Structure formats: structure tokens, C-alpha cells
C-alpha positions as CSV (number, residue, x, y, z in Angstrom):
1,M,-61.6,18.2,-18.0
2,S,-59.0,19.6,-20.4
3,V,-56.3,22.1,-19.4
4,S,-57.8,24.6,-22.0
5,E,-60.9,24.6,-19.9
6,V,-59.0,25.4,-16.8
7,N,-56.7,28.0,-18.4
8,N,-59.5,29.8,-20.2
9,L,-61.1,31.1,-17.0
10,E,-61.9,34.5,-18.5
11,D,-64.9,32.9,-20.3
12,F,-66.7,32.6,-17.0
13,N,-64.7,34.7,-14.6
14,T,-67.3,37.4,-14.0
15,N,-67.7,39.3,-10.8
16,N,-70.6,41.3,-12.1
17,V,-73.8,40.3,-13.9
18,K,-76.1,42.5,-16.0
19,K,-79.8,42.4,-15.3
20,K,-82.4,44.9,-16.6
21,N,-79.6,47.3,-17.7
22,K,-78.2,47.3,-14.1
23,V,-74.9,45.9,-13.1
24,K,-75.0,43.7,-9.9
25,R,-72.2,42.0,-8.1
26,R,-72.4,38.2,-8.3
27,F,-72.0,36.4,-5.0
28,F,-71.7,32.9,-6.5
29,A,-69.3,31.9,-9.3
30,T,-70.7,30.5,-12.5
31,G,-71.6,26.8,-13.0
32,K,-68.6,26.2,-15.2
33,W,-66.3,27.5,-12.4
34,Y,-67.8,25.2,-9.9
35,K,-67.6,22.3,-12.3
36,I,-63.8,22.8,-12.7
37,A,-63.2,23.5,-9.0
38,L,-65.2,20.6,-7.7
39,T,-63.6,18.2,-10.2
40,L,-60.2,19.1,-8.9
41,I,-61.2,19.2,-5.2
42,L,-63.4,16.0,-5.2
43,W,-60.8,13.8,-6.9
44,S,-58.2,15.0,-4.4
45,V,-60.6,14.5,-1.5
46,L,-61.4,11.0,-2.6
47,Q,-57.7,10.3,-3.0
48,E,-56.9,11.6,0.5
49,I,-59.8,9.6,2.0
50,L,-58.3,6.4,0.4
51,M,-54.7,7.3,1.5
52,A,-55.8,8.1,5.0
53,S,-57.9,5.0,5.2
54,T,-54.9,3.0,4.1
55,D,-52.9,4.2,7.1
56,L,-55.8,4.1,9.6
57,I,-57.4,0.8,8.6
58,D,-55.0,-1.0,10.9
59,N,-56.8,0.7,13.8
60,V,-60.1,-0.9,12.8
61,F,-58.7,-4.4,12.3
62,V,-56.6,-4.5,15.5
63,N,-59.8,-3.7,17.5
64,H,-60.7,-7.4,17.0
65,L,-57.5,-9.0,18.4
66,Y,-57.6,-12.3,20.3
67,E,-56.5,-12.5,23.9
68,H,-53.5,-14.7,23.1
69,Q,-52.2,-12.1,20.6
70,V,-51.6,-9.5,23.3
71,E,-48.7,-10.7,25.6
72,G,-49.6,-10.2,29.3
73,F,-53.3,-9.6,28.7
74,Q,-54.4,-12.6,30.7
75,D,-52.3,-11.4,33.7
76,L,-54.2,-8.0,33.5
77,I,-57.6,-9.8,33.5
78,D,-56.6,-12.0,36.4
79,Y,-55.4,-9.0,38.4
80,I,-58.7,-7.1,37.8
81,K,-60.7,-10.2,38.9
82,G,-58.5,-10.6,42.0
83,T,-59.1,-7.0,43.2
84,G,-62.9,-7.5,43.4
85,W,-63.6,-4.4,41.4
86,T,-66.2,-6.0,39.1
87,Q,-68.1,-7.3,42.1
88,N,-68.0,-4.3,44.5
89,M,-67.2,-1.1,42.7
90,T,-70.7,0.1,41.9
91,T,-71.6,3.6,40.8
92,E,-73.1,4.2,44.3
93,K,-69.9,3.1,46.0
94,L,-67.7,5.3,43.8
95,N,-70.0,8.3,44.3
96,S,-70.0,7.8,48.1
97,V,-66.2,8.1,48.4
98,G,-66.0,11.2,46.1
99,L,-64.9,9.3,43.0
100,Q,-67.7,10.4,40.7
101,S,-65.2,10.8,37.8
102,L,-64.7,7.0,37.9
103,A,-68.4,6.2,37.5
104,G,-67.9,5.1,33.9
105,Y,-65.6,2.3,35.2
106,A,-68.1,0.8,37.6
107,L,-68.4,-3.0,37.8
108,D,-67.6,-4.4,34.3
109,G,-66.7,-1.0,32.9
110,I,-63.1,-1.6,34.0
111,N,-62.7,-4.7,31.8
112,Y,-60.4,-3.9,28.9
113,T,-60.3,-5.9,25.8
114,P,-57.2,-7.0,23.7
115,G,-58.7,-5.0,20.8
116,Q,-58.7,-1.8,22.8
117,I,-55.0,-2.4,23.8
118,G,-54.3,-3.0,20.1
119,V,-55.9,0.2,19.1
120,N,-53.9,2.2,21.7
121,A,-50.7,0.5,20.5
122,V,-51.3,1.3,16.8
123,S,-52.5,4.8,17.7
124,A,-49.4,5.5,19.7
125,S,-47.2,4.1,17.0
126,N,-48.9,6.2,14.3
127,Q,-47.9,9.4,16.2
128,L,-44.4,8.9,14.8
129,Y,-45.9,8.4,11.3
130,I,-48.0,11.5,11.7
131,I,-44.8,13.6,12.5
132,M,-42.9,12.0,9.6
133,F,-45.7,12.4,7.1
134,A,-46.3,16.0,8.2
135,M,-42.6,16.7,7.5
136,V,-42.7,14.9,4.1
137,S,-46.0,16.5,3.0
138,G,-45.0,19.8,4.4
139,F,-41.8,20.0,2.3
140,C,-43.6,18.6,-0.8
141,Y,-46.4,21.2,-0.4
142,G,-43.8,23.9,0.3
143,S,-41.8,23.1,-2.8
144,G,-45.1,22.4,-4.6
145,I,-45.7,26.2,-4.5
146,F,-43.0,26.4,-7.2
147,S,-44.3,23.2,-9.0
148,A,-47.7,24.8,-9.4
149,Q,-46.3,28.2,-10.5
150,Y,-43.7,26.7,-12.8
151,F,-46.4,24.5,-14.3
152,G,-48.7,27.5,-14.8
153,A,-45.7,29.4,-16.4
154,G,-44.8,26.5,-18.7
155,E,-41.3,26.2,-17.2
156,Y,-41.1,22.4,-17.3
157,Q,-37.3,22.0,-16.9
158,K,-37.4,23.9,-13.6
159,L,-40.4,21.8,-12.6
160,K,-38.3,18.7,-13.0
161,H,-35.6,20.2,-10.7
162,I,-38.3,20.7,-8.0
163,T,-39.3,17.1,-8.3
164,C,-35.7,16.0,-7.6
165,L,-35.5,18.4,-4.7
166,K,-38.6,16.7,-3.2
167,M,-37.0,13.3,-3.6
168,Y,-33.8,14.3,-1.8
169,L,-35.5,15.7,1.2
170,T,-38.2,13.0,1.4
171,L,-35.5,10.3,1.4
172,F,-33.6,12.0,4.1
173,I,-36.7,12.4,6.4
174,T,-38.0,8.9,5.9
175,L,-34.7,7.2,6.5
176,I,-34.5,8.9,9.9
177,F,-37.8,7.5,11.0
178,A,-37.0,4.1,9.5
179,I,-33.8,4.0,11.6
180,I,-35.9,4.7,14.7
181,G,-37.5,1.2,14.2
182,I,-34.1,-0.5,14.5
183,G,-32.8,-1.6,17.9
184,G,-34.4,-1.0,21.2
185,I,-35.1,2.7,21.1
186,T,-38.6,2.4,19.5
187,K,-40.4,1.7,22.8
188,Y,-39.2,5.0,24.2
189,F,-40.8,6.9,21.4
190,I,-44.0,4.9,21.7
191,G,-43.9,5.4,25.5
192,F,-43.9,9.2,25.0
193,T,-47.6,8.8,24.1
194,T,-48.6,5.9,26.3
195,H,-46.4,7.1,29.3
196,P,-46.0,3.7,31.1
197,D,-44.4,3.6,34.6
198,Y,-42.4,0.4,34.9
199,Q,-41.5,1.0,38.5
200,K,-45.2,1.2,39.5
201,D,-45.8,-2.1,37.6
202,A,-43.2,-3.9,39.8
203,L,-45.2,-3.1,43.0
204,P,-48.9,-3.9,42.3
205,P,-51.4,-3.0,45.1
206,K,-52.6,-6.1,46.9
207,T,-55.7,-4.5,48.1
208,K,-58.9,-6.5,48.0
209,L,-61.7,-4.0,47.3
210,N,-65.0,-4.2,49.1
211,E,-67.8,-2.0,50.3
212,T,-65.6,-0.4,53.0
213,S,-62.6,0.4,50.8
214,S,-61.4,4.0,51.0
215,S,-61.1,6.4,48.0
216,Q,-57.3,6.1,48.2
217,E,-57.3,2.3,48.0
218,I,-59.7,2.4,45.0
219,K,-57.6,5.1,43.3
220,E,-54.4,3.1,43.7
221,V,-55.9,0.0,42.1
222,F,-57.4,2.1,39.3
223,E,-54.1,3.8,38.5
224,Y,-52.3,0.4,38.5
225,I,-54.7,-1.0,36.0
226,Q,-54.4,2.1,33.8
227,N,-50.6,1.8,33.9
228,K,-50.7,-1.9,33.1
229,V,-52.8,-1.1,30.0
230,A,-50.2,1.5,29.0
231,I,-47.4,-1.1,29.3
232,L,-49.2,-3.6,27.2
233,A,-50.0,-1.0,24.5
234,T,-46.3,0.1,24.5
235,K,-45.1,-3.5,23.8
236,Q,-47.6,-4.0,21.0
237,G,-46.8,-0.6,19.5
238,D,-43.1,-1.4,19.5
239,K,-43.8,-4.6,17.5
240,Y,-46.0,-2.8,15.0
241,Y,-43.6,0.1,14.4
242,K,-40.5,-2.0,13.8
243,I,-42.2,-3.6,10.8
244,V,-44.2,-0.8,9.4
245,S,-41.3,1.7,9.5
246,L,-39.5,-0.5,6.8
247,S,-41.9,0.9,4.2
248,Y,-41.4,4.6,5.0
249,P,-38.6,5.2,2.4
250,L,-41.2,4.2,-0.3
251,L,-42.8,7.6,0.3
252,V,-40.0,9.0,-1.8
253,I,-41.9,7.5,-4.7
254,N,-45.5,7.6,-3.4
255,Q,-45.7,11.1,-1.9
256,V,-43.6,12.9,-4.5
257,A,-45.6,11.4,-7.3
258,T,-48.9,12.1,-5.6
259,T,-48.2,15.8,-5.0
260,A,-46.7,16.3,-8.5
261,L,-49.8,14.8,-10.1
262,R,-52.0,17.1,-8.1
263,E,-49.9,20.2,-8.9
264,T,-50.1,19.4,-12.6
265,R,-53.9,18.9,-12.6
266,R,-54.0,15.1,-12.8
267,P,-55.8,14.1,-9.5
268,F,-57.4,11.0,-11.1
269,Y,-54.1,9.2,-11.1
270,S,-53.5,9.9,-7.4
271,F,-56.9,8.6,-6.6
272,F,-56.3,5.4,-8.5
273,M,-52.9,4.9,-6.8
274,S,-54.5,5.3,-3.3
275,S,-57.4,2.9,-4.1
276,I,-54.9,0.2,-5.0
277,S,-53.1,0.7,-1.7
278,L,-56.3,0.7,0.3
279,V,-57.7,-2.5,-1.2
280,A,-54.3,-4.3,-0.8
281,N,-54.0,-3.2,2.9
282,A,-57.6,-4.3,3.7
283,L,-57.2,-7.7,2.1
284,C,-53.9,-8.3,3.9
285,N,-55.5,-7.3,7.2
286,V,-58.4,-9.6,6.7
287,F,-56.0,-12.6,6.4
288,L,-53.1,-11.6,8.6
289,T,-54.4,-9.7,11.6
290,A,-57.2,-11.7,13.3
291,P,-59.1,-13.9,10.8
292,T,-62.1,-15.9,11.9
293,F,-62.7,-17.9,8.8
294,I,-59.4,-19.9,8.5
295,P,-59.3,-23.2,10.4
296,N,-56.5,-23.4,13.0
297,F,-55.2,-19.9,12.1
298,T,-55.9,-16.7,14.0
299,G,-53.4,-14.4,12.4
300,Y,-50.4,-12.4,13.7
301,G,-52.1,-9.6,15.6
302,V,-50.5,-6.2,15.3
303,V,-47.6,-7.8,13.4
304,G,-50.0,-8.9,10.7
305,A,-51.5,-5.4,10.5
306,A,-48.0,-4.0,9.9
307,L,-47.2,-6.5,7.3
308,G,-50.4,-5.6,5.4
309,T,-49.4,-1.9,5.4
310,V,-45.9,-2.7,4.1
311,S,-47.3,-4.9,1.4
312,S,-49.8,-2.3,0.2
313,R,-47.1,0.4,0.0
314,I,-44.9,-1.9,-2.1
315,L,-47.7,-2.6,-4.5
316,Q,-48.5,1.1,-4.7
317,S,-44.9,1.9,-5.5
318,I,-44.8,-0.7,-8.3
319,F,-47.9,0.8,-9.9
320,I,-46.5,4.3,-9.8
321,L,-43.2,3.2,-11.4
322,V,-45.1,1.4,-14.2
323,L,-47.4,4.5,-14.7
324,L,-44.5,6.9,-14.9
325,G,-42.7,4.5,-17.3
326,I,-45.7,4.6,-19.7
327,K,-46.8,8.3,-19.3
328,K,-44.2,10.8,-20.0
329,F,-45.4,13.5,-17.6
330,E,-43.5,16.8,-17.7
331,F,-42.5,16.6,-14.1
332,I,-40.5,13.3,-14.5
333,P,-36.8,14.1,-14.2
334,S,-33.9,12.6,-16.0
335,I,-30.4,12.1,-14.5
336,K,-29.3,15.6,-15.4
337,H,-32.1,17.2,-13.4
338,F,-30.8,15.7,-10.1
339,K,-28.1,18.4,-10.2
340,I,-30.2,21.3,-9.1
341,P,-29.1,24.9,-10.0
342,K,-28.1,26.9,-7.0
343,Y,-30.7,29.7,-7.6
344,I,-33.6,27.2,-7.9
345,L,-32.3,25.5,-4.7
346,R,-32.0,28.8,-2.9
347,I,-35.4,30.3,-3.7
348,S,-37.1,26.9,-3.2
349,L,-35.6,26.3,0.2
350,I,-36.3,29.9,1.3
351,K,-40.0,29.3,0.9
352,S,-40.4,25.5,1.5
353,L,-38.3,25.1,4.7
354,P,-40.6,27.5,6.7
355,I,-43.5,25.4,5.6
356,L,-41.6,22.2,6.5
357,L,-41.0,23.8,9.9
358,N,-44.6,24.8,10.3
359,E,-46.0,21.4,9.4
360,T,-43.5,19.7,11.7
361,L,-44.4,21.9,14.6
362,F,-48.1,21.4,13.9
363,A,-47.7,17.6,13.9
364,L,-45.7,17.8,17.1
365,A,-48.5,19.8,18.6
366,Q,-51.0,17.1,17.7
367,V,-48.8,14.5,19.2
368,V,-48.4,16.4,22.4
369,Q,-52.2,16.8,22.6
370,V,-52.5,13.0,22.2
371,K,-49.9,12.5,25.0
372,L,-51.8,14.8,27.3
373,R,-55.1,13.1,26.6
374,A,-53.4,9.7,27.3
375,Q,-52.1,11.2,30.6
376,Y,-55.7,11.8,31.6
377,S,-56.7,8.1,31.2
378,A,-56.1,5.1,29.0
379,D,-59.7,5.4,27.7
380,S,-58.9,9.0,26.6
381,L,-56.2,7.5,24.4
382,S,-58.7,5.0,23.0
383,A,-61.2,7.8,22.4
384,N,-58.4,9.8,20.6
385,A,-57.9,6.8,18.3
386,M,-61.6,7.1,17.3
387,Y,-61.4,10.8,17.0
388,E,-58.2,10.6,15.0
389,T,-59.6,8.0,12.7
390,M,-62.7,10.2,11.9
391,L,-60.5,13.2,11.6
392,M,-58.0,11.7,9.1
393,A,-60.6,9.7,7.2
394,F,-63.2,12.4,6.6
395,F,-62.3,15.9,7.8
396,S,-58.6,16.2,6.9
397,P,-59.2,15.0,3.3
398,M,-61.5,17.9,2.8
399,Y,-58.7,20.3,3.8
400,H,-56.2,18.5,1.4
401,G,-58.8,18.6,-1.4
402,L,-59.2,22.3,-1.0
403,N,-55.5,22.7,-0.8
404,A,-55.2,20.9,-4.2
405,G,-57.8,23.3,-5.6
406,I,-56.0,26.3,-4.2
407,S,-52.6,25.1,-5.5
408,T,-54.1,24.7,-9.0
409,L,-56.6,27.5,-9.3
410,V,-54.7,30.0,-7.3
411,G,-51.0,28.9,-7.5
412,N,-51.1,28.3,-11.3
413,E,-52.6,31.8,-11.9
414,L,-50.1,33.4,-9.6
415,G,-47.3,31.8,-11.5
416,A,-48.7,33.1,-14.8
417,Q,-49.1,36.5,-13.1
418,N,-52.9,36.5,-13.6
419,F,-53.5,38.1,-10.2
420,K,-57.1,39.1,-10.9
421,K,-58.0,35.5,-11.7
422,A,-56.1,34.3,-8.6
423,K,-58.0,36.6,-6.3
424,Y,-61.3,35.6,-7.9
425,N,-60.5,31.9,-7.5
426,A,-59.4,32.4,-3.9
427,K,-62.5,34.3,-2.9
428,H,-64.9,31.7,-4.3
429,L,-62.8,28.8,-2.9
430,M,-63.2,30.4,0.5
431,R,-67.0,30.6,0.0
432,L,-67.1,27.1,-1.3
433,S,-65.2,25.7,1.6
434,F,-67.6,27.3,4.1
435,M,-70.6,25.8,2.3
436,I,-69.0,22.4,2.3
437,A,-68.0,22.6,5.9
438,C,-71.6,23.4,6.9
439,G,-72.7,20.3,5.1
440,F,-70.1,18.3,7.0
441,L,-71.4,19.8,10.3
442,V,-74.9,18.6,9.6
443,I,-73.8,15.1,8.5
444,F,-71.2,14.3,11.1
445,A,-73.0,15.9,14.1
446,G,-75.3,13.0,13.7
447,L,-72.8,10.3,12.7
448,S,-70.6,11.2,15.6
449,W,-72.9,9.1,17.8
450,V,-72.9,6.1,15.5
451,I,-69.5,5.6,13.8
452,P,-67.2,5.3,16.9
453,K,-69.1,2.4,18.5
454,L,-69.6,0.9,15.0
455,I,-65.9,0.7,14.1
456,F,-64.5,0.3,17.6
457,P,-67.0,-2.0,19.3
458,N,-64.4,-3.7,21.6
459,T,-63.8,-0.5,23.7
460,T,-65.0,0.3,27.2
461,P,-68.2,2.4,27.5
462,E,-66.2,5.3,28.9
463,G,-63.9,5.3,26.0
464,I,-66.7,5.3,23.5
465,K,-68.5,8.1,25.3
466,I,-65.4,10.3,25.2
467,G,-64.8,9.5,21.5
468,E,-68.3,10.4,20.5
469,W,-68.2,13.7,22.2
470,M,-64.8,14.6,20.8
471,V,-66.0,13.9,17.2
472,F,-69.3,15.9,17.8
473,I,-67.5,18.9,19.2
474,Y,-65.0,19.0,16.3
475,S,-67.9,18.7,13.8
476,M,-69.6,21.7,15.3
477,T,-66.5,23.9,14.9
478,Y,-65.5,22.5,11.5
479,P,-66.8,25.4,9.4
480,V,-64.4,27.7,11.3
481,I,-61.6,25.2,11.2
482,L,-61.9,24.8,7.4
483,M,-62.0,28.5,6.8
484,N,-58.7,28.8,8.8
485,T,-57.0,26.0,6.8
486,C,-58.3,27.5,3.6
487,V,-56.7,30.9,4.4
488,Y,-53.5,29.0,5.4
489,S,-53.4,27.3,2.0
490,I,-54.0,30.6,0.1
491,L,-51.2,32.4,2.0
492,R,-48.9,29.4,1.3
493,A,-49.8,29.4,-2.4
494,G,-48.6,33.0,-2.6
495,G,-45.4,32.3,-0.7
496,N,-46.6,34.3,2.3
497,V,-45.1,31.6,4.6
498,V,-44.4,33.8,7.6
499,R,-48.0,34.8,8.1
500,A,-49.1,31.2,7.4
501,F,-46.8,30.0,10.2
502,L,-48.1,32.6,12.6
503,M,-51.7,31.7,12.2
504,D,-51.1,27.9,12.2
505,S,-48.5,26.1,14.3
506,A,-47.3,29.3,16.2
507,F,-50.9,29.9,17.3
508,N,-51.2,26.3,18.5
509,W,-48.0,26.4,20.6
510,V,-48.6,29.8,22.1
511,F,-52.3,29.2,23.1
512,Q,-53.7,25.7,22.6
513,I,-50.9,23.6,24.0
514,P,-50.2,25.6,27.2
515,V,-53.9,25.7,28.0
516,L,-54.4,22.0,27.4
517,F,-51.3,21.2,29.5
518,I,-52.6,23.2,32.5
519,L,-56.1,21.6,32.2
520,I,-54.7,18.1,32.1
521,H,-51.7,18.3,34.4
522,Y,-53.5,20.1,37.2
523,N,-56.7,18.0,36.9
524,L,-57.9,16.3,40.0
525,F,-58.8,13.2,38.0
526,N,-55.1,12.2,37.6
527,N,-53.4,14.6,40.0
528,P,-54.3,14.6,43.7
529,N,-52.5,17.9,44.1
530,G,-54.4,19.5,41.2
531,F,-56.9,22.3,41.5
532,I,-59.0,21.8,38.3
533,N,-62.0,19.5,38.3
534,L,-62.9,19.3,34.6
535,N,-63.9,16.3,32.5
536,I,-61.8,15.6,29.4
537,I,-64.9,16.3,27.2
538,Y,-65.1,19.9,28.4
539,I,-61.3,20.2,28.0
540,H,-61.6,19.2,24.4
541,L,-64.3,21.8,23.9
542,I,-62.1,24.6,25.2
543,V,-59.2,23.6,22.9
544,C,-61.5,23.5,19.8
545,M,-62.9,26.9,20.7
546,F,-59.5,28.4,20.1
547,E,-60.1,27.9,16.3
548,V,-62.8,30.6,16.6
549,F,-60.3,33.1,18.0
550,K,-57.8,32.1,15.3
551,L,-60.3,33.2,12.6
552,V,-59.6,36.9,13.4
553,P,-55.9,37.0,12.4
554,S,-56.5,34.6,9.5
555,M,-59.1,36.9,8.0
556,I,-56.8,40.0,8.5
557,F,-53.9,38.2,6.7
558,Y,-56.2,37.2,3.8
559,F,-57.8,40.6,3.2
560,R,-54.5,42.4,3.2
561,G,-53.7,40.6,0.0
562,K,-50.0,40.3,0.5
563,W,-50.2,36.8,-1.0
564,L,-51.1,38.1,-4.4
565,T,-47.6,37.8,-5.9
566,S,-45.6,35.5,-8.1
567,I,-42.6,34.0,-6.4
568,I,-40.8,32.9,-9.5
569,D,-38.5,35.3,-11.3
570,E,-39.5,34.9,-14.9
571,T,-42.1,37.1,-16.6
572,K,-42.0,35.7,-20.1
573,F,-42.8,32.1,-20.5
574,K,-42.4,29.7,-23.5
575,H,-44.1,26.3,-23.7
576,K,-41.3,23.9,-24.6
577,N,-41.5,20.1,-24.6
578,V,-45.2,20.2,-23.9
579,P,-46.7,16.7,-23.4
580,K,-49.3,15.8,-26.1
581,D,-51.8,14.6,-23.5
582,L,-51.8,17.9,-21.7
583,I,-52.1,20.9,-24.0
584,N,-53.8,21.0,-27.4
585,K,-53.5,23.6,-30.1
586,E,-56.5,25.5,-28.8
587,S,-55.0,26.0,-25.3
588,I,-51.7,27.1,-26.8
589,N,-53.4,29.7,-28.9
590,I,-55.2,31.0,-25.8
591,E,-52.0,31.2,-23.9
592,N,-50.2,33.0,-26.8
593,K,-52.9,35.6,-26.8
594,E,-52.4,36.1,-23.0
595,L,-48.6,36.4,-23.6
596,N,-49.1,39.0,-26.3
597,N,-51.4,41.0,-24.0
598,N,-48.7,40.9,-21.2
599,K,-46.1,42.2,-23.7
600,K,-48.3,45.1,-24.7
601,I,-48.8,46.0,-21.0
602,E,-45.1,45.8,-20.3
603,K,-44.4,48.2,-23.3
């Protein structure tokens, strides 16, 4: 797909179609438009799937840890056996003392595996990565508004300044999270999610459970086991984060290059970079985490998984540097571009910092939700790992792919002040996103009962059940969720960052988080003084239903059309230092014609 094809949208940009001397409004775009849009979107989706899989593949491999790789695991097993739970706590017994909510843990259902503790550990550690990556990507996407519009305007010198700005902020953010991995403070950040109680661990209940045990005795033993699992997961998560955080500064190269390639219509390179990282991480995990095919070697557990991730990011960075050394892309800065003009810095920060704030608050909201689910039970945290893996491997990439299409097909046109084309592209991207989301609903509504137990087999039955329902519920609401995120990206592409903030993270913190807190904190399952008796599955359903309510303000913001504006100052553009691989003579002629038309209109 050449740039001339993308720029020459008027050849197929028709809202109306003539049929039998009558003019009718076209609902679908032309085949050529879908070809261009899907090419941009699908390459970005594939790249995001690979990138997300690179970060989440550790969850899959640590699910197969050996017992000796989790320090203190044997003590947990010995304690469970000593309580008599697996012999006497039948479903009938739990029901008879009013503990129906613990029926999923009857008999052997209480037996945790080292793999489940490993999954909880990596999942808790990844919450820090999610916050950091949201901040990095949030700023890159925010400043990417200018990258897309400067690229569409042909202002490549200013595009290079934006690349430098991305590098400055990304380095600052990643260094902060790398420093967290130094010293003894990491466990406190991991513990925010796992919430271990070390005082409770010092006084284990010595009750021997039998058929006459009271509900209070059973509950005390259950809570101690849950707390012990949280402590073991915190220790493993601490080990994992201290190593994997060393690779975070490499995102200065990886993430900046990835977003710049998308914004300049080169998604294939991003896809190839992510595929290298995924393959490298998978191979390293096979040999370093818990191998079964190497005599007298069982791997390094979560430490091996962390080493695999670090190695893959180093390899990806090397490939990017080699690629940028060969290809002279127009966004690659020289030394002089690191001195950013004040007016570019000012207008960029005015628009990008609110998006950085929004993405940070949104990520914090997700982390708080994970913490609250973990507060419900250790199995809810395991279920969240399944849910999060499915979310980031399949659902979120679709959002990022659509965002790439919106940045290009909407952002570039806004930068060139082709507002009619931008509105046309936004409308059909909205319709396309809804159709794709409906396809996801059909596919993953069925796969939600298969994939969790397939990739996380060493998890308790209760954890798998919760995970399956969480994925199923999210799949059923995905069309609405994707429509909301599509509107958010359109508002952001037009620099309408305040309304984007209101319908995204502000909505989450005002409505979703308080409701989830009340439903968890005052739940009788984990709080004897609570007044709510609601299973975690129904709680997740209530939280997801808020996305339906969010659709109302998002549609209002979209149809008001305040996002149809160019946020860069210039109105006359000249293509200088155009890379040979990007624009040919034909596309330059087309753009010169558009420039002449704009001059006539101005006169």
C-alpha cells in the first residue's frame, strides 16, 4: 500500500451513490477504503498481539513451576494436610454451617499449586508494568497527535522534534519504575495487589477440622491459607520484578520507534519487531523457567521468566537500532533536534500531558480493580490473571489497531485540514469497529470456556470458574466497549483531550471504582461485618455494565464534532526532505493540486 493510495482518498470517498437516476446515501464505504483501513488496522493489531503476548507469555510458563521453585510452598501443603480440610470439608459440611460460598474449595479444591502461586506473583508484578506502560504509551499517543498531523502536513523537521520529546519523557518514566526494583521497596508495591498480612502468618490456627467444626473455625483456617498464598506470591513477585525492571529503560527505543512507525504509516516494521521479541521470549522461557526435557536441570522459576523477558527486549532494541541505521525514516532525529523549540514544546505538552494523566489514571483504576478482586480471594487474583491475559492478548490489541487507523486516517487528514475526509473516515471506522466487535463477541463467547483452563491448567477449579465467567461477560459487552474506545481515540486525534478524559478515566473513578469497592469491601465473603452477599462473578458483571452507560456521553461528544480541528498552527505545507521510499512523483502531484485548491479557497 503506497502513500499515494492513502492520500488520494477522494477517488473513493463517496457518501452517496447514484442508482437509476436517484441519489442514495451509502451506508458502507467502498472496497478500496476497507482495503486501506484494514491493512493499517490489521498490521497494528497483529503487532499489538505479539507485543502483549511478549509481556504476558511469562504468565503461561510460570503456571508450570515445580514445587522446589517456590520457597515455602511445601510448608503450605503440610499445613493444609494437617488441618484435615481435604478429608473432612465436604460440600455438605460447608453448606450445613452456612459457608456455601466456600463450596468450590471443598476437599481437594483447597490444594494450591506452585504454578498458581507463580501466576499470582507475575500478575501482581505486572501491575507496575501496566501503570508504567500506560504512562509511556499515553504520552507517546498524546504527542503522537502532533506526529500524525505533522506527517500529514509534510512538516518533517517538527516531526523529529516530537520524536525527541517522546524520548525525554519515556526515559524519565521508565527510570522511575526501574529504580523501584532496587533495594527492599519492591515487595511493598507487589503487596499492594496481593495484600499479605505478615502478623496473621505468625499465628497460624492450630484447629484440627472435623465434622463438628464450627463455621468460625473453618473460616479462620481458610483465611490463613489464603494469606499464606498471598505471602508466597509476594515473595515470588519481588524476585521477578527486580530483574525484569532492568529492561524498562529500553522502552525509550522500543515504544518510541513503534509509535512513530505507526503514525507514519509503516505498521509492518512494528509487527516484525514485536515478532522477534515474542519468539525470543518464548524460547528463553522454554529453557529457563521450568524445562522438562533437560536432564538434571529444572530451570530458575520466575527468575528464568524474567531473564527471558529482559533478553527479548534487548534483542528487539538491537533490531530497531539496526533498522533505523539502514532506513532513513523522516522521524529519525539528529543531535540538533534534541533542542526542542519552546512553541513546539508548549503546544505538545498542552495536549499530551492530559492524555498522559488520563492513561495513568486509567491504568491505576485497573490496578485498583485487581487489588479489590484479590481482596475477595486468592483465586480471584488467579482468575484475574486469566482475564488479563485474554484481555491484553486479544481484546486490547483490537483497540490499539483501531487507534492506529484513527491516528492515520483521521489524524493525518486533520493535520492537512481535510476535515470532510476526516469526518468520513471517523464515521466508517466507528461502523467498522462495531462490526469487528460483534465478530469478537461470537468467537470469544465460546472460547471463554476453553482458553482459561487450556493455558492455566494448574489452577484450582474455583479460580478457573471465575476466570471463565469474567472473560465471557467481557466478551458480551465488547461491542459497546470498543465503540467507547473508538470515540475516545477520535476525540484524542482531534486534540479534544478534556472530553476524552471525562468519558474515560474520570468516568471509571467516579462510578466504577467506588461501586466495586463497596461490593468487595462490604461483602460477607471476606468481611463478617459486611451486608452484601454477592459472588465475584456478579460483581464483575455490574462493573462491565457501566460501559453501556458510558456510551451515552461518548456518543454526545462524538456527534458534537468539536474534534474536527487541526491542532497545528501552519496552514501552508511544503514537502521538504521527503524520503524516497515514502512519496513518489504521483503522490506529490496530488498533494500539490490539493495545496493549490486550498490557496484558491483562502483567496
